[in-house]
Residue frames as a rotation matrix with the C-alpha (Angstrom) as fourth column:
MET 1
0.252 -0.967 0.041 -22.60
-0.942 -0.255 -0.217 2.42
0.220 0.016 -0.975 3.47
GLN 2
0.617 -0.108 -0.780 -20.84
-0.019 0.988 -0.152 -0.94
0.787 0.109 0.608 3.29
SER 3
0.960 -0.280 -0.015 -18.87
0.042 0.092 0.995 -2.25
-0.277 -0.956 0.100 6.24
LEU 4
-0.007 -0.992 0.124 -15.63
0.445 0.108 0.889 -2.92
-0.895 0.062 0.441 4.33
GLU 5
0.945 0.297 -0.139 -14.70
0.042 -0.529 -0.848 -0.54
-0.325 0.795 -0.512 1.55
ALA 6
0.092 -0.921 0.378 -11.72
0.911 0.231 0.340 -0.72
-0.401 0.313 0.861 -0.82
VAL 7
0.938 0.152 -0.311 -10.24
0.060 -0.956 -0.286 2.69
-0.341 0.250 -0.906 -1.61
SER 8
0.257 -0.876 0.407 -7.28
0.935 0.119 -0.335 3.93
0.245 0.467 0.850 -3.59
ARG 9
0.957 -0.069 -0.282 -5.18
0.041 -0.930 0.366 6.81
-0.287 -0.362 -0.887 -2.27
THR 10
0.575 -0.809 0.119 -1.71
0.018 -0.134 -0.991 8.22
0.818 0.572 -0.062 -2.98
CYS 11
0.417 -0.530 -0.738 1.19
0.902 0.340 0.266 7.46
0.110 -0.777 0.620 -0.64
PRO 12
0.995 -0.033 -0.099 2.48
-0.011 -0.977 0.211 10.67
-0.104 -0.209 -0.972 0.98
TYR 13
0.268 -0.961 0.066 6.07
-0.106 0.038 0.994 9.39
-0.958 -0.273 -0.091 0.61
CYS 14
-0.605 -0.613 0.508 6.49
0.330 0.388 0.861 7.81
-0.725 0.688 -0.033 -2.83
GLY 15
-0.468 0.486 -0.738 3.43
-0.695 -0.718 -0.032 9.27
-0.546 0.498 0.674 -4.57
GLU 16
-0.913 0.128 -0.387 2.30
-0.182 0.723 0.667 5.86
0.365 0.679 -0.637 -5.82
PRO 17
0.055 0.986 0.157 -1.35
-0.832 -0.042 0.553 4.76
0.551 -0.161 0.818 -5.60
VAL 18
-0.960 -0.279 -0.004 -2.06
-0.222 0.772 -0.596 2.30
0.170 -0.571 -0.803 -2.78
GLU 19
-0.082 0.950 -0.301 -5.15
-0.178 0.283 0.942 0.21
0.980 0.131 0.146 -2.13
LEU 20
-0.915 -0.101 0.390 -6.63
-0.395 0.036 -0.918 0.21
0.078 -0.994 -0.073 1.38
VAL 21
-0.210 0.886 -0.413 -9.52
0.341 0.462 0.819 -1.76
0.916 0.032 -0.399 2.82
VAL 22
-0.886 -0.070 0.459 -11.24
-0.339 -0.576 -0.743 0.19
0.317 -0.814 0.487 5.59
ASP 23
-0.508 0.729 -0.458 -13.98
0.816 0.578 0.015 -0.84
0.276 -0.366 -0.889 8.02
CYS 24
-0.637 0.308 0.707 -16.58
-0.094 -0.941 0.326 1.94
0.765 0.141 0.628 7.96
THR 25
0.445 0.863 -0.241 -18.64
0.132 0.203 0.970 0.39
0.886 -0.463 -0.023 10.76
ALA 26
0.088 -0.512 -0.854 -15.91
0.946 0.312 -0.090 0.87
0.313 -0.800 0.512 13.40
GLY 27
0.826 0.280 -0.488 -16.38
0.447 -0.853 0.268 4.65
-0.342 -0.440 -0.830 13.63
ASN 28
0.815 -0.578 0.038 -13.72
-0.476 -0.706 -0.524 7.30
0.329 0.409 -0.851 13.17
GLN 29
0.821 -0.570 0.020 -10.23
0.498 0.735 0.460 5.83
-0.277 -0.368 0.888 13.20
GLN 30
0.609 -0.780 -0.142 -6.55
-0.769 -0.538 -0.344 6.76
0.192 0.319 -0.928 13.13
TYR 31
0.727 -0.427 0.538 -3.92
0.057 0.818 0.572 4.08
-0.685 -0.385 0.619 12.63
PHE 32
-0.067 -0.833 -0.550 -0.60
-0.828 -0.261 0.496 3.41
-0.556 0.488 -0.672 10.90
GLU 33
0.776 0.186 0.602 -0.33
0.169 0.859 -0.484 1.18
-0.607 0.478 0.635 7.85
ASP 34
-0.294 -0.953 -0.078 2.79
0.047 -0.096 0.994 0.57
-0.955 0.288 0.073 5.79
CYS 35
0.254 0.270 -0.929 2.75
-0.866 -0.365 -0.342 1.61
-0.431 0.891 0.141 2.14
SER 36
0.700 0.078 0.710 2.57
0.098 0.974 -0.203 -1.49
-0.708 0.212 0.674 -0.07
VAL 37
0.889 -0.407 0.208 5.04
0.183 -0.101 -0.978 0.14
0.419 0.908 -0.015 -2.50
CYS 38
0.127 -0.904 0.408 7.77
-0.302 -0.427 -0.852 1.84
0.945 -0.015 -0.327 -0.40
CYS 39
0.094 0.016 -0.995 6.97
0.666 0.742 0.074 0.21
0.740 -0.670 0.059 3.00
LYS 40
-0.886 -0.367 0.281 7.03
0.067 -0.704 -0.707 3.51
0.458 -0.608 0.648 4.93
PRO 41
-0.528 0.709 -0.467 4.43
0.824 0.296 -0.483 4.01
-0.205 -0.640 -0.740 7.70
MET 42
-0.695 0.425 0.580 1.45
0.034 -0.786 0.617 6.18
0.718 0.448 0.532 6.73
MET 43
-0.839 0.539 -0.073 -1.08
0.009 -0.120 -0.993 7.59
-0.544 -0.834 0.096 9.17
VAL 44
-0.674 0.719 0.172 -4.55
0.418 0.178 0.891 6.59
0.610 0.672 -0.420 7.92
GLU 45
-0.862 0.490 -0.127 -7.36
-0.172 -0.520 -0.837 8.87
-0.476 -0.699 0.533 9.11
LEU 46
-0.706 0.705 0.073 -10.92
0.491 0.412 0.768 7.67
0.511 0.578 -0.637 8.54
ASP 47
-0.846 0.525 -0.091 -13.88
-0.324 -0.642 -0.695 9.98
-0.423 -0.559 0.713 9.20
VAL 48
-0.804 0.590 0.077 -17.28
0.515 0.626 0.585 8.31
0.297 0.510 -0.807 8.83
GLU 49
-0.619 0.567 -0.544 -19.44
0.310 -0.461 -0.832 11.11
-0.722 -0.683 0.109 10.25
GLY 50
-0.439 0.444 -0.781 -20.72
-0.733 -0.679 0.026 12.35
-0.519 0.584 0.624 6.88
ALA 51
0.647 0.758 -0.086 -22.69
-0.629 0.466 -0.622 10.65
-0.431 0.456 0.778 4.13
GLU 52
0.797 -0.492 -0.349 -19.47
0.012 0.591 -0.807 9.37
0.604 0.639 0.477 2.52
PRO 53
0.726 -0.603 -0.330 -16.36
0.549 0.220 0.806 8.25
-0.414 -0.767 0.491 4.42
VAL 54
0.829 -0.558 0.046 -13.36
-0.452 -0.715 -0.533 10.59
0.331 0.421 -0.845 4.20
ILE 55
0.780 -0.625 0.022 -9.98
0.548 0.699 0.460 8.85
-0.302 -0.347 0.888 4.12
SER 56
0.809 -0.585 0.058 -6.67
-0.478 -0.712 -0.514 10.71
0.342 0.388 -0.856 4.21
LEU 57
0.656 -0.700 -0.282 -3.06
0.732 0.681 0.011 9.58
0.184 -0.213 0.959 4.41
LYS 58
0.846 -0.465 0.261 -0.24
-0.497 -0.865 0.071 11.50
0.193 -0.190 -0.963 6.09
ASP 59
0.106 -0.863 -0.494 3.42
0.103 0.503 -0.858 10.77
0.989 0.040 0.142 6.58
GLU 60
0.316 0.053 -0.947 4.55
0.865 0.393 0.311 10.08
0.389 -0.918 0.078 10.13
ASN 61
-0.734 -0.646 -0.208 6.10
0.678 -0.681 -0.279 13.57
0.039 -0.345 0.938 10.43
GLU 62
-0.604 0.594 0.531 2.71
-0.154 -0.741 0.653 15.26
0.782 0.313 0.540 9.84
VAL 63
0.003 0.664 -0.748 1.11
0.668 0.555 0.495 13.56
0.744 -0.501 -0.442 12.87
């Protein structure tokens, strides 16, 4: 598993694809990042416990 990984996910607000760069060596993470298309804050959840990292995006009301 690489330390920095570029991933594409769909914004929970506008539905547009967004590119994220995540650090898989920092363990499980939860943080907010603004959508590069609509600028709304998305909750990024990164789970690195399995063989492949799992990355999900939620809108701030789902937190």
